MARVOVO-228998 format. One record per residue (C-alpha): residue in one letter; x, y, z. Coordinates in steps of 0.1 Angstrom, whole numbers, padded with zeros to 4 digits, always signed. Layout:
BEGIN
AXYZ
...
//
This chain:
BEGIN
M+0154+0314+0832
T+0147+0350+0842
R+0156+0362+0806
T+0133+0338+0791
R+0103+0345+0814
A+0108+0382+0805
A+0111+0374+0768
R+0079+0353+0769
G+0059+0383+0789
Q+0073+0406+0763
A+0058+0383+0737
R+0025+0380+0751
R+0023+0421+0756
A+0031+0423+0719
A+0005+0398+0708
S-0019+0415+0730
C-0013+0446+0713
A-0011+0433+0678
A-0046+0415+0686
A-0061+0449+0699
A-0046+0467+0668
L-0066+0442+0646
A-0097+0443+0667
C-0095+0483+0663
A-0089+0484+0626
V-0115+0459+0621
G-0139+0478+0644
A-0133+0511+0624
A-0139+0491+0591
A-0171+0479+0602
L-0183+0512+0616
A-0171+0536+0589
P-0192+0546+0559
G-0193+0523+0533
A-0179+0498+0555
N-0192+0469+0529
A-0176+0486+0499
G-0159+0461+0476
V-0185+0434+0480
T-0213+0425+0459
P-0249+0436+0467
E-0260+0401+0472
L-0230+0395+0499
D-0237+0430+0512
Q-0273+0419+0522
V-0257+0386+0537
L-0234+0407+0555
R-0259+0431+0572
A-0281+0400+0584
S-0255+0376+0596
L-0240+0372+0631
P-0206+0382+0640
I-0197+0343+0645
E-0215+0330+0613
R-0193+0319+0586
I-0201+0328+0552
P-0188+0313+0517
V-0171+0337+0496
V-0146+0341+0468
A-0123+0372+0466
T-0113+0380+0430
L-0080+0400+0428
R-0075+0432+0409
E-0046+0419+0389
Q-0059+0393+0361
A-0036+0378+0337
S-0044+0385+0298
P-0021+0361+0277
S-0028+0361+0242
Q-0037+0330+0221
A-0003+0337+0203
E+0015+0324+0236
G+0003+0289+0228
P-0016+0267+0257
A+0018+0263+0276
G+0025+0299+0276
I-0014+0307+0287
V-0014+0284+0316
Q+0021+0295+0327
A+0012+0334+0323
L-0019+0326+0345
E+0002+0307+0372
R+0028+0332+0374
T+0000+0362+0381
A-0014+0341+0409
S+0017+0331+0428
R+0027+0367+0425
T-0001+0385+0441
Q-0018+0358+0461
P+0009+0355+0490
G+0009+0390+0502
L-0032+0389+0505
L-0029+0359+0524
A-0003+0369+0546
R-0022+0402+0553
V-0055+0385+0559
A-0058+0354+0581
L-0083+0328+0565
T-0093+0295+0573
S-0079+0266+0546
P-0081+0293+0519
R-0084+0277+0484
A-0062+0296+0456
F-0069+0297+0420
W-0050+0307+0390
L-0073+0300+0362
V-0090+0331+0376
N-0070+0347+0402
A-0091+0342+0433
V-0094+0331+0466
A-0122+0310+0479
T-0130+0306+0518
T-0156+0304+0544
A-0148+0338+0566
L-0163+0356+0593
P-0185+0387+0585
L-0152+0407+0598
Q-0128+0389+0579
V-0149+0393+0547
R-0147+0430+0552
L-0109+0429+0556
L-0107+0410+0524
A-0128+0436+0507
A-0109+0466+0520
D-0075+0450+0508
P-0060+0468+0479
A-0053+0436+0460
V-0090+0427+0460
A-0113+0438+0433
V-0144+0424+0446
V-0158+0397+0471
D-0187+0377+0463
L-0210+0350+0478
D-0196+0315+0467
P-0225+0309+0441
A-0248+0277+0443
V-0251+0256+0412
A-0275+0228+0403
I-0280+0200+0376
Q-0306+0205+0350
S-0328+0175+0347
G-0357+0158+0366
P-0361+0128+0385
K-0350+0094+0370
R-0378+0068+0362
L-0378+0032+0356
A-0355+0020+0331
Q-0367+0007+0296
A-0357-0023+0281
G-0324-0022+0264
P-0295+0004+0260
L-0310+0026+0233
N-0305+0061+0228
R-0329+0074+0203
G-0314+0107+0203
L-0287+0089+0180
E-0311+0085+0153
A-0327+0118+0157
I-0296+0138+0154
G-0279+0114+0125
A-0252+0101+0147
R-0250+0069+0133
Q-0252+0081+0098
A-0224+0102+0106
W-0202+0074+0118
R-0209+0053+0087
A-0205+0082+0061
T-0172+0094+0074
G-0159+0069+0098
V-0156+0093+0124
T-0165+0083+0160
G-0146+0111+0182
A-0113+0087+0185
S-0083+0109+0197
V-0105+0138+0214
R-0108+0144+0249
V-0141+0158+0261
G-0143+0172+0297
S-0175+0166+0321
I-0181+0187+0353
D-0207+0168+0368
T-0218+0145+0397
G-0190+0122+0389
V-0189+0090+0370
D-0194+0051+0374
A-0162+0042+0354
R-0172+0005+0359
H-0204+0006+0339
P-0201-0015+0309
A-0208+0016+0285
L-0181+0036+0300
A-0155+0011+0308
G-0120+0021+0292
R-0135+0054+0282
I-0120+0075+0314
A-0090+0091+0305
G-0090+0113+0336
W-0106+0120+0373
R-0105+0145+0397
D-0129+0147+0429
V-0129+0183+0441
I-0153+0175+0468
A-0143+0149+0487
G-0108+0140+0472
R-0116+0103+0464
A-0087+0088+0441
A-0112+0063+0423
P-0141+0076+0401
Y-0174+0072+0416
D-0209+0091+0412
D-0233+0094+0441
N-0262+0106+0420
G-0262+0090+0387
H-0265+0121+0364
G-0227+0125+0359
T-0229+0090+0345
H-0261+0095+0323
T-0246+0125+0307
A-0211+0109+0304
G-0230+0079+0285
V-0246+0103+0260
I-0215+0119+0251
A-0193+0088+0246
G-0210+0055+0257
G-0200+0024+0241
G-0204-0010+0256
P-0210-0045+0244
G-0245-0035+0229
A-0254-0007+0205
P-0236+0028+0215
V-0258+0051+0237
G-0232+0078+0232
V-0228+0103+0202
A-0190+0100+0200
P-0183+0066+0215
G-0145+0067+0204
A-0139+0098+0224
K-0123+0099+0259
L-0135+0114+0291
L-0120+0137+0316
V-0142+0137+0344
A-0144+0164+0374
K-0167+0157+0400
A-0180+0191+0413
I-0216+0183+0419
R-0226+0168+0453
G-0249+0138+0455
D-0279+0161+0460
G-0275+0175+0426
R-0260+0208+0440
G-0229+0226+0443
M-0207+0255+0448
G-0191+0278+0423
S-0157+0274+0439
D-0156+0237+0433
V-0168+0242+0398
L-0138+0267+0392
A-0115+0241+0407
A-0130+0214+0385
A-0126+0237+0355
Q-0088+0246+0367
W-0078+0208+0366
L-0095+0205+0333
T-0074+0234+0319
D-0042+0213+0329
P-0052+0179+0339
D-0015+0167+0346
G-0003+0195+0360
N+0024+0199+0334
P+0016+0232+0311
A+0039+0219+0283
T+0016+0191+0279
A-0016+0202+0260
D-0038+0175+0276
F-0069+0196+0281
P-0102+0186+0266
S-0111+0202+0233
V-0151+0202+0244
V-0164+0204+0278
N-0201+0196+0287
S-0215+0214+0317
S-0254+0203+0326
W-0256+0223+0353
G-0267+0263+0359
Q-0259+0287+0385
S-0284+0318+0381
A-0317+0329+0365
D-0299+0361+0355
P-0279+0355+0323
N-0258+0387+0334
D-0244+0371+0364
V-0212+0370+0350
W-0194+0353+0381
F-0183+0321+0359
R-0174+0346+0325
P-0137+0347+0332
M-0136+0310+0335
L-0153+0306+0301
A-0128+0333+0286
R-0099+0312+0297
W-0111+0281+0280
R-0120+0303+0250
S-0082+0314+0245
L-0072+0275+0248
G-0096+0266+0218
I-0122+0248+0241
V-0156+0246+0232
A-0179+0251+0263
V-0215+0233+0258
F-0242+0242+0287
A-0274+0232+0292
A-0299+0260+0284
G-0320+0254+0317
N-0355+0241+0326
S-0372+0272+0333
G-0395+0275+0301
P-0418+0282+0284
R-0411+0317+0297
P-0395+0341+0270
G-0361+0353+0284
S-0356+0325+0308
V-0321+0313+0298
G-0296+0318+0328
S-0262+0317+0335
P-0238+0307+0325
S-0257+0292+0294
G-0266+0328+0286
Y-0228+0340+0279
P-0218+0350+0244
E-0190+0324+0247
A-0213+0295+0260
L-0232+0272+0236
A-0265+0270+0253
V-0286+0237+0242
G-0323+0236+0248
A-0344+0203+0246
V-0369+0183+0221
D-0389+0156+0224
G-0394+0126+0203
E-0415+0143+0178
R-0389+0171+0175
Q-0410+0199+0194
V-0392+0220+0219
A-0400+0208+0253
A-0423+0232+0274
F-0396+0229+0302
S-0370+0241+0281
S-0357+0276+0286
R-0362+0302+0260
G-0347+0332+0247
P-0336+0357+0239
V-0312+0371+0264
D-0311+0408+0272
W-0276+0411+0274
Q-0261+0438+0294
N-0224+0439+0291
R-0219+0443+0330
D-0183+0432+0331
G-0174+0457+0299
T-0159+0431+0279
G-0185+0429+0251
P-0203+0427+0233
A-0225+0458+0235
A-0256+0454+0255
G-0285+0443+0236
P-0304+0411+0228
I-0286+0379+0223
A-0302+0349+0204
K-0306+0319+0227
P-0303+0289+0228
D-0280+0283+0204
L-0292+0248+0193
V-0316+0220+0204
A-0309+0184+0209
P-0330+0152+0223
G-0337+0157+0261
V-0370+0140+0269
D-0367+0105+0281
V-0333+0100+0271
V-0320+0064+0277
S-0284+0065+0289
S-0260+0048+0312
M-0274+0048+0349
D-0272+0026+0383
G-0252+0001+0366
G-0278-0005+0337
Y-0297+0020+0314
A-0323+0045+0326
P-0343+0076+0308
L-0338+0110+0322
T-0354+0145+0312
G-0340+0177+0311
T-0318+0202+0291
S-0288+0182+0312
M-0297+0155+0286
A-0297+0176+0255
A-0263+0192+0261
P-0243+0160+0259
H-0257+0154+0227
V-0242+0186+0212
A-0209+0180+0231
G-0207+0145+0216
V-0210+0161+0181
A-0186+0187+0188
A-0163+0160+0195
L-0168+0142+0162
V-0165+0176+0143
R-0131+0180+0162
S-0120+0144+0154
A-0130+0152+0118
N-0110+0183+0115
P-0086+0189+0147
A-0073+0223+0130
L-0107+0240+0138
T-0111+0269+0163
A-0136+0267+0188
P-0158+0294+0168
Q-0153+0276+0138
V-0168+0243+0154
E-0197+0264+0169
Q-0201+0281+0135
I-0204+0247+0119
L-0229+0233+0145
R-0255+0263+0138
T-0253+0264+0103
T-0258+0227+0097
A-0286+0223+0121
A-0319+0214+0110
D-0348+0240+0116
V-0376+0225+0139
G-0395+0258+0144
P-0400+0289+0122
P-0375+0294+0096
G-0343+0307+0107
P-0331+0310+0145
D-0357+0315+0169
A-0364+0319+0207
A-0372+0286+0214
S-0348+0264+0192
G-0322+0285+0184
A-0305+0276+0149
G-0323+0244+0151
L-0315+0207+0159
V-0279+0195+0159
D-0271+0175+0130
A-0243+0151+0135
L-0242+0141+0097
A-0242+0173+0082
A-0220+0190+0107
T-0192+0162+0107
R-0193+0163+0066
A-0189+0199+0068
A-0159+0195+0091
A-0142+0169+0069
G-0148+0191+0038
L-0170+0166+0026
P-0202+0172+0004
G-0237+0172+0017
A-0229+0195+0047
R-0259+0216+0044
A-0288+0212+0068
R-0315+0189+0055
A-0354+0182+0065
A-0359+0156+0088
P-0356+0121+0067
T-0380+0091+0078
R-0362+0062+0091
R-0368+0042+0062
A-0355+0068+0042
L-0322+0071+0063
R-0318+0034+0057
R-0325+0033+0024
A-0297+0060+0021
A-0274+0044+0039
G-0274+0014+0015
R-0274+0029-0017
V-0244+0041-0033
R-0247+0053-0069
V-0216+0054-0096
T-0210+0092-0097
L-0182+0114-0100
G-0188+0131-0067
Q-0192+0097-0047
L-0157+0087-0062
R-0142+0121-0051
I-0157+0116-0016
N-0142+0079-0012
R-0110+0094-0024
R-0110+0123+0001
I-0118+0098+0030
A-0088+0075+0020
L-0065+0104+0019
A-0078+0117+0049
A-0069+0084+0066
A-0035+0083+0051
T-0028+0117+0060
R-0038+0109+0096
V-0016+0079+0100
G+0011+0095+0087
R+0011+0122+0113
L+0004+0096+0140
E+0037+0076+0126
A+0057+0107+0127
R+0047+0116+0163
L+0054+0081+0174
G+0088+0077+0154
V+0076+0050+0139
S+0090+0041+0103
P+0062+0050+0080
G+0046+0022+0059
P+0046+0019+0023
A+0026+0050+0009
V+0009+0051-0027
T-0005+0088-0024
G+0024+0112-0035
T+0007+0142-0057
L-0024+0132-0071
P-0044+0151-0097
P-0079+0158-0091
I-0104+0132-0104
R-0117+0145-0135
R-0135+0119-0150
L-0154+0083-0141
R-0123+0058-0146
A-0119+0024-0133
E-0081+0031-0128
E-0091+0060-0104
M-0112+0036-0084
Q-0083+0011-0080
L-0061+0038-0070
T-0086+0047-0041
Q-0088+0011-0030
R-0047+0008-0029
I-0044+0043-0008
A-0074+0030+0016
Q-0058-0006+0017
S-0024+0009+0025
A-0037+0035+0053
L-0056+0004+0068
R-0024-0016+0070
R-0007+0011+0084
A-0029+0022+0109
T-0035-0013+0119
A+0004-0017+0126
V+0005+0014+0148
R-0025+0003+0167
A-0010-0029+0177
R+0024-0011+0185
V+0007+0013+0209
E-0019-0010+0224
P-0009-0047+0218
G-0035-0073+0224
A-0065-0049+0217
S-0093-0060+0193
P-0095-0034+0164
S-0129-0026+0147
P-0146-0052+0124
P-0125-0058+0092
P-0140-0042+0061
P-0150-0064+0030
A-0121-0083+0011
A-0110-0059-0020
S-0108-0068-0054
S-0074-0084-0065
R-0061-0069-0100
H-0092-0059-0120
V-0116-0033-0105
A-0147-0028-0123
L-0165+0006-0127
S-0196-0005-0109
A-0218+0004-0078
R-0206-0026-0061
Q-0172-0018-0062
L-0178+0018-0056
R-0195+0005-0021
I-0166-0021-0014
N-0140+0010-0018
Q-0161+0034+0004
R-0162+0007+0033
I-0125+0001+0032
A-0118+0040+0032
Q-0139+0043+0060
A-0126+0012+0079
A-0091+0027+0075
L-0103+0060+0090
R-0119+0043+0119
R-0085+0021+0123
V-0067+0053+0124
A-0091+0070+0150
E-0087+0039+0173
A-0048+0044+0169
E-0048+0080+0175
S-0070+0074+0207
A-0047+0045+0221
A-0016+0068+0214
A-0031+0098+0234
A-0043+0074+0262
S-0010+0060+0265
A+0007+0091+0263
M-0016+0107+0290
L-0007+0075+0311
A+0029+0079+0307
A+0026+0116+0316
G+0008+0107+0349
E+0032+0080+0362
S+0058+0106+0356
T+0043+0132+0379
A+0028+0106+0404
//
């Protein structure tokens, strides 16, 4: 008993000495010249104005940051990031006592809410590069208005989305698009069955929800379908939704970073490359495009080939009003146009006076922003269980994210820079000829971009057609060598993709009729008949695979009946072949999407 009391007394004295030493160290740090070295100027101002008992939301970025190369592949990149964080963070957390710290590996950083003295200790630690205020973010849209009648998004016609579906059969199937927003209403008819993954980094709720409506609206513009006419640009795509914005439309940078980290590895297994190929961010952080707080996050996405789409902002028409992160070189910034293809007055303008503050390039100088424009005025999409119009660059960005999904679906081998280049070079001018500070490269063109990605003719940007002209063009097929080659390429694309899917699933391949085919050099009925056989074979095989991976699912409507034995060299037969080939491509896309969803579900169950 005596020895125990003595030991307790020694422990109390040791603890008192340690506390005194800590207080002396903190006091010395607080009184020393340059006490707030290692913090940003904004945080330094807050520290000087704060009381000792106030808690300040901060993020400490560590000096050691992983720099994995793309050659390591997605799994190697994620593993390298995780290794660096797990090796360097424990020592820092042991030296500086923090309340409920949030550790990140996407960027080697730690977020916390700390007292001023704790912030100074963090900044003084040799492992820390800089301590910054946890930045605030906000959605980029105006207030909602009364709903219009009918689930109609006129933006689909403005960017040629429906024409792209018909011409190529591509609807975004097999592509996952990420969304960092206010959440999503997964029960909405336009979004039912389209949510492939969910993470709530604010409240940790397991089931998807949206306490604002903004996230459901943007999700609908990207991939909304439903029983009526689709409201989404890529209705075949699946969505990975991260809630990082509160119900009041505001959020914190650390929540966005947590959401971005989850999107980088949704199932927590680096070996499965289940991250989205496109991410839509209809929010902004700072009016200063050179505030590079989020830039390391975009650099990590870039290394994985993710296309990062951002709303350009609603601070127009003042020149140079594109802010951060949309002003970064790695961000695809999207401005807004109205129903008359005029840039909206509120849409932020460029150019960006890039200063290269982080020293990672490009060199200081003007950067053309925004990159593109898209419909952003009175855009009707899913909201509050029905459909409602919203206005803002928040609504323009998901149109471009949807087109990027179509491009990725048409050609999965494209890199992020290649996707972005296709979107820019196929855009339709809406202002002065060439890129300009209000509309960038122009209005995104789904038809031209998807054709370019698939290697089909007709990829050049075109003048805006009237709706009547679009309807005439969609229904008109002429017997030409070029049209015959287009049909063959669509049929071969469907056959190639279903073959890859069969191999991936271990399914015995169906009878193929492709072989080594010489190029089509003359208009011949035999060439037309062979194209029909290729398309019919791909359609049958894709239907069988779809039934295997998703029994009981109802596929897309069947194409018209094919001709039996004799195929005439006629416009009617050419149109039939075209529709069979497009139907085959759609059915393959449905099968790919079902297989991807099944694999993701199995991965989630195995890690649960």
